N, C-alpha and C positions, 0 to 999 in steps of 0.2 A: 723398912718393915717396922711398924709402930707396935713394939712389944711392951708388955708391962715392965716396970723398973726391975723387978726380980729377974726376968728373963734377960734383959739387957746386961745386968750385973753378972749373970752367969756366963754370958758370951765374953764379956771383958775379962773375967777371971780366967776362963779357959784359954783365951788368946794369950794372956800373960803367962799362963802355965806353959804354953807352947813357944814362948819367946817371940810373940808377934804383936807386941803392944801397939805399934802404929800400923803395921801392915794389915792386920785383920780388920781393924776399924775402917781402914781405907781400902777394903777389898775390891770395890768397884774400880778404883784407880789402878790397882795392881793388875786386874784383868785387862783393862784398857791398854796398859803399857807393859804387857807381859814380856815382850822381847827384851826390854831394858831392865826388867825386874825379876829375872828368872830365879835369882837367889832367894826371893821372898815368896815362893810358892806356898800356898796354904796346905798343910798336911791333910790327907784323906780322913784321918781320925777326927780332925777338927771340923771338917765339913759334915761328917756324920753326926757329930755332936750338935752342930747348928741345926741340921735337918730335924733332929729329935726335939730340939727346943721349939722349932716352928710347929711341929706336930702337936707338942704339948699345949702350945698356945691355942691352936684350933680346938683342942679338947676342952680347955678351960674357958675359952672365949672371954677372958678378962672379967669373969664374974657374972656373965650373962646367964639367964636361965636356959637358953638354948645352947647346946654344945654338940660337937661331933666326936663320937667315941666308938672304938671297936671296929668290927667289920661293918661297912656301910652298904646298904641296899637301896638302889634307886628304883622307884616305881615310875615307869614312863621314861626309861633311860634312853629311848630312841628320839626324844625331843632334842632340838638344836642345843639349847642351853644345858640340859641335863647331861648329855654325853660329854660336854666340855667340863662340867664340874666333876664328873667321875674321873676324867683324866687328870685334872688338877690334884684331886685328893690322892689318887694313886701315886702321882709324882711326889706327894708329900709323905709317902710311906704308909698310907692306909690301904687295907685290903678292901676292894670294892667289887660289887657285882650289881646286876639290875635285871629288870623285867620290862617287857612291853607287849602290847597286844599283837603286833605284827613285826616282821622283819623290815628293815629299811637300810639305806646306805649308812646311816649312823650306827645301827646295831652291828652291821657287818664290819664296819671300821673298828668298833670296840673289840669284837671277837678277834680280829687280826692282831690287835694289840695285847691279846691274852686276857681280856676282861670278860668274865662269864656273863652271858646274857640268856635269860629264860624267856621263851616266847609263850605268852599266856600268863595269867596271874593265879598263882597257887599259894595258899597259906604257908605251905612248907618252905617257900623261898626265903622267908624272913627269919626262920628259926636259926639261932646261933649268931644273929646280927646284933650289933650294939646301937645302931642308928638307922632309921629309915628316912630317906629324903624322897618327897613326892612332888610331882608337878601339879599346877593348879587344876588341870583337867581331871585329876584323880580324886574321886569323891570319897567321903568317909566310909561308905559301905563297900569299898573295894576290899576283896577278901584278904589281901595282904595287909592292908591298913587295919582291918578288924583283928587279924591275928597279932599284929604288932602291939595293939592296945591290950589284948589278952595277956601277952607276955611282958608287958610293961616296957616295951622298947620305945624310946623317944621318937616322935615323928616331927620332921622339920620340913616346912614348905620350901620349894625351890628358891624363891627370892630371899627368904630368910637365910638359907644355906649360903647363897651368894654373898649376902652381907657379912656372915661370919667369916667366910673365906677372905673377903676384901680386907678385913681387919688385920690379916697377917702380913700384908704388904706395906712397905714404907710409903709408897706413893700409889694412889689409885686415881685413874683418869676415867670419869664417867661420861660416856657419849650419849647425850639426851636429845629429845626432839620428837615430834609426832611423825616426822618423815626423814629418811636419810640416815638413820642410825646405823643400820647394817652396812650400808655402803661405806660410810666414813670409817667405821671400825675395821672393815675389811681392808680398806686402803692403808690404814695405820698398821695392820698386820703385815701387809706386803712391804711397807717401809721398814718394819722390824726385820722381816726376812732378808732385806737388803743391807742390814747392819746399821740402820738408822736409830733403832731403839732396842735396847736389851729388855724386852718386855714379854710377859705372858698376856696374850690377847684372847678375849672371850667374845665371840661373835654370835648373834642370834639368828644365824642363817647358814646354809650350806655353801661353803667356799671351796672351789675346786682345788686351788693350790695348797689349801690346808688339809684336804681330804676330810673335811668336816667343818667344825666351827670353833676350833681352839688352836692357838699357837702356844706351846709351852716354852717359856723362856725364864727370865730373871725372877727370883723371889723378892726382888725389890720393887719392881714396877708392874702394875696390873692395869690393863686397859680393857674396859668392858662396856657393852651396851647397857644403858640405864633406861629400863622400860617404865613409862609413866602409868600404864594401866593399873588400876586399883592402888596407885601410889607405891608400887613395889620398889621403885628406886629409892624410897626412903629407908630401906634396910642397908643401903651402901654407906660407905664412909670415905667420900672422895676428897682428894687433895686438889684435883683439877676437875672442873665441870665445863663441858662444851654443850651448848644448846643451839641446835640448828634452826628450830622453828617451834612455835606453839600454836596448835590449831584446834578446831572444835571437833575433836575425835573422842571416842569412848564416852559419849554422852549418856549411855546406859548407866554408867557409874558416876561420872562427874556432874551430870545434870546441867551445869551452867559453864560458860566460858570463864567466869571469874574463879570458879573452883579449879579449873584446869591451870590457869595462870598461878594460882596460889600454891598448887602442888609443886610446880617448878620453882617457885619462890622458896618453898621449904627445902627443896633439894639443894639449891644454891647455899642456903643457910647451914647446911651440914658440913660445909668445908671449914677447915681451921682458919685462923686469922690471916695466915700467910698463903692461903689458897689462891688459885688462878681461875678466873672466869673467862672463858672464850665464847663469844657470842656473835650471832649473825645479825647485822644491823638492817638487813632487808626485811626482817620481821618486826612488826610494831610491838608485839608483846615481849619479844626478847629485848628490844631497845628499852622498854619500860623497866625490865629487871636490871639491865646494865646501868641505867640511870640511878636506880636505887642502891646499887652495890658500891660500897666504899672501898673495897680492897683492890688487889691487883687484877687487871683485866686487859684483854686484847680482843680486837674485833675483826670481822671479815664480812665480805658481801660483794654483790654485783653492782649495786646502785651506789655510785660515788657521792650522790647528794647527801647520803647519811654518814659520810666521812669514815668509812671503815679503814682499819690499819692495813689489812691485806685485801687486795682486789685485782681483777684482771685488766689488762690493756691489750690493744691490738689483737682482738679476738677474731679468729677465722674458723669456719666449719668446713670439713671436707665433704665429699660427695655422700658419705654415710652418716653425716650429721654429728661427727665427732669434733670436738673443739681443740684448738691449739691457741695458746695465749701467753702473754708475758705476765708473770706473777710479780705484782708490785707490793712494796711495803713502805708506806708513808712517803711516796714519791720516788723511791729507789727501785730500779728494776733488779730483781733477784735472779731471774732466769726464765727460759721459755719452757712451758709444759705442753706436751702433746698427749692427748687422751685417745684411747681406742674404744671408748664407750660413748654412745650418742646422747645428745640432749643437754640442754642448759643446766638442768638440775645436777647432772653428773659433774659439770664444771664447778658448780657451787660446792658440792661435796668434796671435790678435789682440793679446792682452796681451803676448806675447813680443815681437812687432814693435814695440808701443808702448813697452815698457820700453827696448829698444835704441835706438829713435829718440830718445826723450826724454833718455836718458843721453848721446846725441850732440849734444844741444842743440836738437832740433826743438821747435817750438811745439806745444802740446797741440791747438790748434784745427786745425792742419794734419793731425795724426794723426787726429782725429775726422772731418774731411772726407774724407780718403783712405780710411779704413776703411769709411765709409758708401758709397763708390763701388765697393768690392771685390766682384767677382762670381765668385770661385773660379778654379781652374785646370782646364784640360782633363783629363778622366779622374779628377777628384775629385768624386764624386757629381754627375756631369755629366748634365744633361737632354739626351737624344738626340732625343726626339720622342714622338708619340702615334699610336696606331692603334686605331680603333674605341673611343675613350674610354679606352684603356689607356695610361698614361704610362710611359715607359721611361727608366731612369737607368743609368749605368755608373760603376763606381769601380774604380780600379787596385789596390784593396786585395788584398794577398797575405800579410798577417801577421795573426794574431788581433787585435792591437790596432787595426789598420786596418779589419778586417772589422767589429769592434764599433762603431767610429766611423761607418762607412757605414750599418750597421744602425740606429744611433741617428738618423742623418739621415732614413732612410726611415720609421722609426716615428713621427718627429715631423711628417712630411709627411702631410697629410690623404689617406686612402685607405680603400677597402673591404677589399680583401685584398692581401697582399704576397706576390708570387712572387719567389723568389731563385734565380738561376742561379750556382752557385759552382764555379769551376774552380780546383782546387789547382795552384799553380805549383811544379813540381819534386818529385821523389820524396823528396829530402832534407827539404824542408819538410813533406811529407805525413807522414813518419815522426817527425821531431824535434818537430814542433808539433802532433802528432795530438790529444792530449788537449785542448789549448787551442782548436784549430780546431773540433772537433765541438761545443763548448759556446757557439758564437757566434750561434746562429740562433733564439734565443727571440723570439717575436713574429712570426716568419714563418709564413704559412699553408702554404706549400709550398717546399721546397728541392730544386731539380733539380741533380744532380751528373753532369757529363760526365766522360770519361776525364781523368786527370791530364795536365797540360801538361808535357812533359819538360824544356823549357828546354835547358840545356847538358848534361843527363844522359842516360844510357841506362837503360832499365827493367831492373832486376835481379830483378823478380818479388817483391820483399819487401813491397810495399804496392800496393793497388789502390783505385780510386775506390769499389768496393763496400765496402771496409773503412771509408771515410769515411762512407758512407751508414749502415752499421750503427752506427757511433759516434754519429752525429747522432741516429738513431732511439732509441738508448739514453737520450739526454738529452731530446729533444723530440718524437720520433716524427712528424716532418713531412718526411722526406727520401725521395727516389726516385732510383735510378741510371738515367740515360739517356745512353748512350755518345756519341751524336752530336748536333750542333747541329740537324740536320734533325728528329730525334725530339723534341727539346726544343721546337723551333718548332711542330711539329704539335700537341704537348700544349698549348702556350700559346694557339694559335689556337682550340682547342676549349674551353678552360677559363677563360682570362682574360676579364673583361668590363669594361664601362665603369665607371670609378671605381677600378679596381685599379691597382697599381704592379708593374712588372717591374724588378728590380734585378739587373744582372749584376756579378759580382765576380771579379777576378783580373787578373794582369799578363801572362797569356799571350795566346791569341787568342780569348778568350771574347767580345771586342767584336764579332767576326764574327756571333755569334748575335744580338746587339743589332740589327745592321744587317739581318740576315735577317728578323727579326720585323717591321721597319719597312718592308720592301719593298712 
């Protein structure tokens, strides 16, 4: 935990007062070897003092203008990241509550934990609070934000709050990249659950074994997804950075590929001099940043021509498309990993998580055991159910690289025919990624394309779903435009048969079609 000198001195003085000059300063060693060091248990009073110092640090934020004080109200608490931050702050001694427009598995989980959640946004909800934290989707005219300003309550955007919280940990591992962040972070959370890392892990997705997106652990080590959109990861203070890939995503904000690469460059530069850069050599842009970086680094990848430190050998796929492989490190075989999630991209993500965990001192057997237990993240080639022998999967994929990865999973899964429902998310993506998008559907028997999901944008008439269909048909001649989910559902009910797969793709509301078919 990187605390101000005054806080560090307070801890040392308190430890000395309790007669723990060496023991407290090496508290991680004491916990690790508790059986042989029972005589040196840290008194509860000392731990309470430490917890208060940590809370005071979050409130002061080392001189920053933004700080977290008093009762904390989260607007949009049902979001993946927001509910995790609420749990972290409650664990640090803050009184927390929140509001959201609808109930969700996340809000239900918070209520189970005793955190008050208001459904609907009411100005009265923020009264008596010392800090308001809001998600990026919450606009300034939200009634709770308006009331907070009237009362002079500080408002902190979610990514800024995440940055403040990250400063209270001694080590911060930021998992970055345009694709694979959630899976890699979830794998690390499962490694932590198996005793490989004493870490608090913050995931940007719903993870079944966590019953949400957060694992509360050590106050020393924080593992978090680091999102590149609007450069929000630049609020973090990482000691370790992992970059899985850098792709032409979020062009509504970044405009150019150079701007995207430069954002990741700035993220790497936020590490201290002794920081560790873990990078994927399969990606040319990551290789560029690795070449520029003069500090400690380790690499991983599937393509051995780029000489990664960690890589697979003797790869085999089972009948469901799940990989087993020998994990290699600079020519040495470390052990054999067997996955139960399909696709080559999941093998790469597993190698990324393995490399980081092993570099942090985790035992290889712990890594092997954890990855064998891993069963994916919600909305990542997630099995939704079956109707009349037709199996239905959904994937959040909204970028060509993600679409190809989901298609790889589907094609490796035994099936007779593959029906794909592809909803393009945003007009910007439809235009800027048009050529790449339309070339993703080789192997599908039919691609059904509804209207484009607008997201944050308005339709300017420059691109239409019919254009996507024409582009796909120019490549593979297997697409058809069907504007509504009702039309798509009627088509599938009359054409899909036992043994077929239906795969819905997109980050908009295409999941509604999935549920409609399964009714």
